[in-house]
C-alpha positions in Angstrom: 104.6 45.4 122.8 106.1 48.6 124.3 108.3 49.0 121.3 105.3 48.7 119.0 103.4 51.4 121.0 106.5 53.7 120.9 106.8 53.2 117.1 103.1 54.1 116.7 103.5 57.2 118.8 106.5 58.2 116.8 104.5 57.9 113.5 101.6 59.9 115.0 104.0 62.6 116.1 105.7 62.7 112.7 102.3 63.1 111.0 101.4 66.0 113.3 104.7 67.7 112.5 103.9 67.8 108.8 102.4 71.1 107.6 98.7 71.0 106.8 98.0 71.1 103.1 96.7 74.4 101.8 92.9 74.8 101.5 91.6 73.5 98.2 89.7 76.7 97.5 92.9 78.7 98.0 94.8 76.5 95.6 92.0 76.9 93.1 92.1 80.7 93.5 95.9 80.8 92.9 96.1 78.3 90.0 92.8 78.7 88.2 90.7 81.7 89.3 93.5 84.4 89.2 94.3 83.6 85.5 90.6 83.6 84.7 90.1 87.0 86.4 93.1 88.4 84.6 91.6 87.4 81.2 88.0 88.6 82.1 89.1 91.9 83.5 91.9 92.5 81.0 94.7 93.1 83.6 98.0 91.3 83.8 99.1 92.6 87.2 98.0 90.0 89.7 98.1 92.5 92.6 95.4 94.6 90.9 93.0 91.6 90.7 90.2 91.3 93.2 90.8 89.0 96.1 89.0 87.9 99.3 90.4 89.8 102.3 88.3 88.5 105.2 85.0 87.0 106.2 83.1 88.3 109.2 80.5 86.0 110.7 78.2 87.9 113.1 75.3 86.8 115.3 73.0 89.2 117.0 71.5 87.6 120.1 68.6 89.8 121.2 67.4 87.1 123.7 70.7 87.5 125.6 69.2 90.5 127.3 66.9 88.2 129.2 68.8 84.9 129.2 72.6 84.6 129.2 72.4 81.0 127.9 71.4 82.2 124.5 74.6 84.1 124.1 76.6 81.2 125.5 75.1 78.9 122.9 75.8 81.4 120.1 79.4 81.6 121.1 79.8 77.8 121.0 78.0 77.7 117.6 80.4 80.2 116.1 83.4 78.5 117.6 82.4 75.2 116.0 81.5 76.4 112.6 84.5 78.7 112.2 87.2 76.9 114.2 88.1 80.2 115.9 87.2 81.7 119.2 84.5 84.4 118.8 84.4 87.8 120.5 81.4 89.2 122.3 79.8 92.3 120.8 78.4 95.0 123.1 75.6 97.4 122.5 76.8 100.9 121.6 73.9 102.8 123.2 71.0 102.2 125.5 67.6 101.4 124.1 65.0 101.5 126.9 62.2 99.9 124.8 64.3 96.7 124.4 65.8 96.9 127.9 69.3 97.3 126.4 71.9 99.3 128.3 75.1 100.6 126.8 77.9 98.1 127.0 75.5 95.1 127.4 76.5 91.8 125.6 74.1 91.4 122.7 75.9 89.2 120.2 79.2 87.7 119.0 81.3 87.6 115.9 84.4 86.0 114.3 86.7 87.6 111.7 88.4 85.0 109.5 91.5 85.5 107.3 93.9 83.4 105.4 93.5 79.6 105.4 90.6 79.6 107.8 88.7 82.0 105.6 89.0 79.8 102.6 88.2 76.7 104.5 85.0 78.3 105.9 83.9 79.6 102.5 84.5 76.2 100.9 82.3 74.5 103.6 79.7 77.3 103.4 79.3 76.9 99.6 79.7 73.1 99.3 77.9 71.9 102.5 75.9 74.5 104.3 74.0 76.5 101.6 72.8 73.3 99.8 71.1 72.4 103.1 69.1 75.6 103.2 65.4 74.7 102.6 64.2 75.6 99.1 67.5 77.1 98.2 67.6 78.8 94.8 70.8 80.8 95.0 71.9 83.9 96.8 70.4 87.3 96.3 72.5 89.1 93.6 71.7 92.4 95.2 73.5 91.7 98.4 76.5 93.9 97.5 77.1 97.1 99.5 78.5 99.3 96.6 82.1 98.9 97.8 82.7 95.3 96.6 81.5 93.5 99.8 78.8 91.0 99.9 76.3 90.1 102.7 74.7 86.7 103.3 71.9 86.2 105.8 71.1 82.8 107.2 68.1 82.2 109.3 69.4 79.1 111.2 72.7 77.7 112.2 71.9 74.0 111.8 72.6 74.1 108.0 76.2 73.6 109.1 76.6 69.8 109.4 79.3 70.0 112.0 76.8 71.1 114.6 75.1 68.4 116.6 71.4 69.2 116.8 71.1 67.5 120.2 73.5 70.0 121.7 71.9 73.2 120.4 68.4 74.1 121.6 67.9 77.6 120.1 67.4 78.5 116.5 69.9 81.3 115.7 70.5 83.2 112.5 73.7 84.9 111.4 75.1 87.4 108.9 78.1 86.6 106.9 80.1 89.4 105.2 82.5 88.6 102.4 85.0 91.5 102.3 86.9 91.8 99.0 89.7 94.1 97.8 87.5 95.2 94.8 86.1 98.7 95.0 83.4 97.9 92.4 80.5 95.5 92.8 80.8 94.0 89.3 84.4 92.9 89.9 83.5 91.5 93.3 80.6 89.7 91.7 82.9 88.1 89.2 85.4 87.0 92.0 82.6 85.4 94.0 81.2 83.5 91.1 84.7 82.2 90.3 85.0 81.1 93.9 81.8 79.1 93.6 79.4 81.4 95.5 76.0 80.6 94.1 74.5 84.0 93.1 71.2 84.0 91.4 71.0 85.6 88.0 70.0 89.2 88.2 66.5 90.1 87.0 67.8 93.1 85.2 
């Protein structure tokens, strides 16, 4: 019996030692999306093609001024949906009307790069956004003029990995997709190839 347990433990250890497979969205970007972008944009140098550089997920927690538990829950929310420990964001200046002092904790954020970035975007597009009520696609005008795109979500529970019994407060977030493109049209093409569901522009 002991030998059987030892063999099982050895198999588990061997499985853990194996490198994790690359995210499927990263594989698709390298094998399918890059050649498609090269053809669409008419460029052969892969280094000049737009790519996703990082994703910043930010939660502003105004209620943290009165109750610390709101911020604690927001920190746990971001940790679960991104798989990375968030950092607390502090107010840059005092605002007496809102009882905010300079340096006061008022939110949290996570900056994702590499494999975690692609894994998060895959879950956002495939699982979270389809759960948004009456979802008809993302605003095509969410670009900032420098190739970056902002997504606003009004509640965190669209992420299925969150247990609704453990989170009491409805909390929105802003997700910024930062690309290497310096033009919005190239960034738009990149995001569409990555599966980001942008609505057709009215113009």
